[in-house]
C-alpha positions, 0 to 999 in steps of 0.5 A: 499499500502506498503512503500517500504523505510521503513526499510532503514528509521528506519536503519538510524534514529537508526544509527543517534541516535547511533552517538549522544550517542557517540559525548557526551559520549566517548573521542575523541583522537587528533593525529595531527592538526585539527579542532574541529567542535563537541562538545566533550571531546577530548584528545591528543594520541602523541606529535603534531608538527605543521609545519604551520598554528594551531595546533587545532582549535575549531569551536563549543560549549561544548569542553574539550581537555585533553593534558595528558602532550604531547607538542603541537609544532609550527613554530612561526610567524603566528600560534597558538597552540589551536585557538577559534574564537566564538562565542562559549561557554563551552571550557575546556583546560587542561594538555596542552603543547603549545610551539614556536607559536605565541600564544600558546592559543588563544581564542576569543569572548568564553563564560565559559572558562577553562584553567587549567594546561597548560604550554605555553613556548617560544610562540612568542606574548602570551602564553595564550591569551584570548579575549572578552570572559566572565567567564574565569578560568585560573588555575595552568597554567604555561607560560614562555619565552614568549612575554607575558605570561597569558592575557586576553583582553576586557573580564569580570568575570576572574579568575587567580588561581595558575599560573606561569608567569616567564621569559616573555619578557613583563608580566606575568599575564594581564588583560585589558579593563576587569571587576570582575577579580580575580588574586589569589595565582599565581607566576610571576617572572622574567618577562621583564616588569611587573608581573601583570597588569590590564589595564583599567579594574575595579572591580577587586581583586589581592591577595595572589600573589607573583610578585617577580623580574620582571624587572619594576613592579611587580603589574601594574594598568593602568587607573583602579578603583575599584581594591583591591590589598592584602596581595601580595608578591611583591619585587626585581622588578627593572631592576638593574643597570642603573640610576634608573627609576619608577620601583616599586613592585605596580605601580598605573597610572591613576587609582582611587578609588583603595585598596592597603592593607597588601601587603609585597613589599620591595626591589624594586626602588619604593615600592609603586608608583602612578602617576596621580592616585586620591583616592585610601587608600594604608593601613597596607603595609610593603614597606621596603629596596625599593631603592628610595622610599617605597611610593611615589605619584606623581600628586596624590590627595585625597588618604589615605596612612595608616598604612604602613612602609617604612623604610631602603630605601633612602627615605620613603614617598614621594610627588611631586605634589600631594594635599589633600592626607592624611597620618596616622600611618605611621612608616618611619625608617632608610632611608638614604637621604633627606626626610623619609616623603617629599613633593615637590610642593605639598600642602593641605595635612594631615600627622598625627601620623606618626611614623619617626625615625633614618633617615637623615632628618624626615618630608620635605616640598620642594618647595612651598608644601603649607597649609600642616598639620603636627600634631599628629607624633612621629619624633625623632633620625634623623641625621638631621632635625626632620621637615624642610620646604623649600619655602613652605607657609602656613602650620600647624605643631602642636601637633608633638613630636620631640626629640633626632634629630640633628635639631628639626623643621627647617622652612628656604628659604623665607618659610613663614605664617606657624603656629608651635604650640603645639609641644614638640621639646626636646634634639635635638643636635643643635636646637629646632625650627630654622627659617632662612630667613621667614617671618609672621610664627607663633611659639606658645604654644611649648616646646623647652627644653634642646636642644644642642643649642638653643631652638628656634633661628631665623636667618634674619626671621622677623614679626614673633610671637613667643608666649607663649613657654617653652624655657628652659634648652637649652645649648646656649640660650632660644630665639635667633634673629639674622641678621636682624630677626626684627619686630618680637613679642616675648611674654609670653614665658619662657626662663629659666635656659639656659646656655647662655642668655634667650632671646639674639637679635643680629643685630635685630631691631624692635622687641617686647619682652613682658611679657616673664620670662627669669630666672635663666640663665647663662649669662642673662636675656635678652640681645641684641647685636647692635639691636636697636629700640627694646621694652622690656617690662613687662618681669621677669628676675630675678636670672640670673648670669650676667645680667637681662637686658642687652644692648650692642651697641644697641640704641633707645630700650625702656626697661620698666615695667620690673622686674630684680632682684636677678641678679648679675646686673639689668640692664646693658648698654653699648649703648646710646640713650635707655629709661628705665622707670619704672622697679623693679630693686630689689636686685641684687649686682648692679642696673644698669651699664653704660659704657662710653655711654650718652643720656639714659633715666632712669627715674621711676624706683625702685632701691633697690640693695646693690649698685644701680648704678655702672658707668665705670671710663670713664662714667663721660664725658656722660651725661644720663637724670635720671628724667622726669618732676613731673607731669610725675613722676619725677626721680627714687626710691632709695633704699637699702636692709639696709634702707639707700637708698636716698630715704629713708633717704632724706626729703621731707618738702613740701610733694610733693612726692619727695625729698628736695634734688638733687642726684648727682650721678656722674658728669654729671649724676643727679636725680633732681627729686629723689622720696620719698618712697611712700607707699600709694596705688591707691584708686579705685572706679569702676562705672560700672559695678555695683555689682551684676547687670545683663547687657542684652549686651555682651559688658559692659562699664568699668568706673573706678576712680583711685586716689593717693595722692602722685603720678600719676596712671601709669596704671589701669587694669582690670581682668575678670573671671581670664581670660581676662585682660583689660588696661583701657584709661584714658579719662578726670578723668576717665579709661574707656574701654569695656569687649569685648564679653562674653557670658551669664554668671556670672562674677568676675571682679577685677581692679588693679591701679598702680602709678608711684611709683609702688604701686599697690592696687586691688579691692575685687571682684564684680559680674555682670551677662551678660544676654542677652537672653529673659526670657522663659515665659510658660502660665501653664493650658492655656486651663483652665476657673475658677469657682473661683477668686484668684490663677488663673494666674499660669506662669513659667518663666525660666531666669539666673536671677532674674524677675519681672512678670506682667499681662496686664488683659484686658475684656470689663470692665476694663484694668489693670497690677498687678504684679505677686507673686512668689509661690513656683516655679512659678508666679501667683495671690494670692492677685488680685481677679477676677470678673466673666467674659471674660478675655484676658490676656499679661504675660510680664517678665522682668529679672534683665537686662531688657530683657523682653518677652511679647510674652505669652497670655492667654484667659480664662473665670471666672465664679462661678455663676451656670446657670439658668434653666426655664422650661414654659410647661409643669408646675410642677405637671401638669396632661397630658393626652397624652405621646408626649409633647414638653418641653419648656426650657431656660437657662440663664447664666452671662457670658456664651452665651452658655451651655451644657443642658442635658434633662432626663426623669426618670433618663434616658437621652434623649437629650444632646447638646449645646444650647444658653443661653437666647433663648426658646428651644423647646425639642420633648419628648415622656413620659410614663403613670403615674408620670414623673420626667423630669430633664433638667441640664445645665452646663457651660464652667467652670463647674457650674451646674443648674438643674431644675426638674418638675413632670408630670402625664400622664393619658390616661384612663377615669374613670369608672361610676357605678350609683346606686339604680336609682329608678323610683320615689322618695318620696324626693328631695336630696340623690337621685344619688348614683355614683361610679366612679373609677379613680387612678387621679379622680379629680371630678365627674359631673351630667348633669341632663335633659341636662340642669344643671349640678351638682357636 
């Protein structure tokens, strides 16, 4: 039967095929507004004026639209130039000009978008906008005069390359709620707010873009992470005019773990601004000529700011309420306002190796910026202060170079517990280190030299420590305290060659000035003015143009153990009620000057000057005290360089060490016990530590006797290894103390005793060892046993000192201790002989300090006697007629309970096993016809060998017998039997006669 529709079906199939081929290969022209519902390549044939709604709507996949440069013009609100609401894939839009819509191009829920060389201008909300899409590429598009230029939202894998977005009301290029964005080589200028923005986005890069002249931010991150901002130029992004706001070239808002690197960011209010943003890295950026800050952190923590420049702005780098940030190797030059690097209410930050020069202030900490570290910075040529700390505590300022500023380091406004150490603070115009109204700070090991005023200056600052600083060659004082700077400790400093005094206190009390050097100053070495209750102890104040130590209107001070020599005047007192005791006052023009003042106590001093005493014309009305009791040391030494001093020319007939006459200095001033010139030095005996002795404790008792025939002992000190100085305390007849905790090692110790006359004796060094570690003991050859009696033990001992090594020897018959001898690097027994037997030995090693190690033990055997092997069956030389025999063996040993037993037959080992000794052992052997040599070898644990060998002959073949010449009868009764027998092992031949008699 024929099918009437067959031809029709063929024709329709052919027509559909042609239609399909056309849709994928031919381009389709668009002449007016339309909806694209078929996959194809489309092109504009002319401009399109869309009077309402959307010009082109895409509802399918795989669409390419080429605008050919024609314009699609719209009517604004509620309209779209190009619109796609997916889901759909593979949309390419190129060469389009889309103007005057609400959105020029709007694509949503599309995968694989290419937007190339499009222009979207004058659109009400957005020029080009992609929402909830993926794999989007924007290249060479232009978006101007829109509200927003080019944007993506809630999208991933978005790439912006070579686009231009300028003069938009809000932003140029924006991506929000997106990931894996790439924003590269775009130009965003003159936009109303932001040039480039990433909001709530991650894992993206912003590279090689130009973001300039935008009214708020050049590049802006909001709540975004893992963004790299690199090699961009972002400049002049601020509104201009009006009160400055947060406008920045790069702004991070609540964004963390981002990298900002190698950007050129100049001429905004802020170069880089981090707001509530943590754990970012800001590296190698140029942030110059910004109006407020080059780099600014607000409430941002744990960031690393490295290798940036922030020059030529009002401020360089600023922190507010930010903590745990690190600023390294940044450069801040030529800023105009308060601080080049400025911290406010910011703590636990580290500023390291930054260069800060030619600014108004250098580095500033304000408003409870606590616990920061400022180290290794180079801060110079700043107009005011290099490093300024205000109302901030517990900061560390260390190893900085601070020179040629107006002020060096300035700590003020109740800034307490700061540490200033190892800084070089030289050649500053006004002062080196300056504390104002600040307490409990430490100024240690700094150089404060050649400053225009004072090296170190304390004003109304108390309880500070000034230790081991070099304050020399300053135009005013080396170290200066004034206005109730009380209870400070000034120790170990050098204050030489200053144009005023080396160390000076004005209106300051209860300070300790100890162990300082104040030499060659233009005025005084140490000077106190209206200062009381200070202790000036053990200082050197020599070769000063004025006075070595001077007190003016200062009472209740103690001046003790100082050396004031080669000055115009050694000690000058324009004050009352002071104690001047045990000082050395040598070769000054005047030893001591006393004005119209009284009740000073002056005794046990050594005066040796051209004029030892100069009294003003009014001093006759003031009474001073020139001696104490004999028991306490008496009066003073009165020498002159010419040898004509009172102590030198006045006799001592009773040999009590004092002149026989009192020394009347002037009215009301008499030394009743002037001290004879005593050259005898103290005698010292070191009781402990004992020379060349080792101690097993780190703190060792020091016990010294020191005596002087003519004077009491003033002090006894111990010096250990040229490092530790210890003052000993007199306890009955002994001077005692402790070394303090010493590490293990060898120490030299010297003892110095000074008597009240100033005579000094220092002992030759003695040596002792601190050894708190037990000897290390190793028993060598620990697994060995021995077949000899001496040189068995071999012990290595490692210790800092010599050791005694004892072996505790035990076995079932004896227990004894023997000393081991040191034999070429090990300890052993060369003389003790061990009897044969089993031993347990514990090694005791004791060093010179008494440290004992008894942890090493060893068990071994001494046995040089070979085992005895007895073969009971078979016997040696026996003959047997079978090849399988049972060997009966006994092995005995004098020590070992078991031995290794090796059995061989004719040189071939047939059994090897460990057997118990003194037991009868049975072994099955198979031997061969003929002679067999059976050997049993026993080897004990020490290698002693016992052996027994026997020979056994096996003969399993019967003899062959032949009776020769047998006759039936014989005529004789002997020599009748004639028999031939053949056998290799013939023993005997028997003849049995009539079954009754056997004869051989």
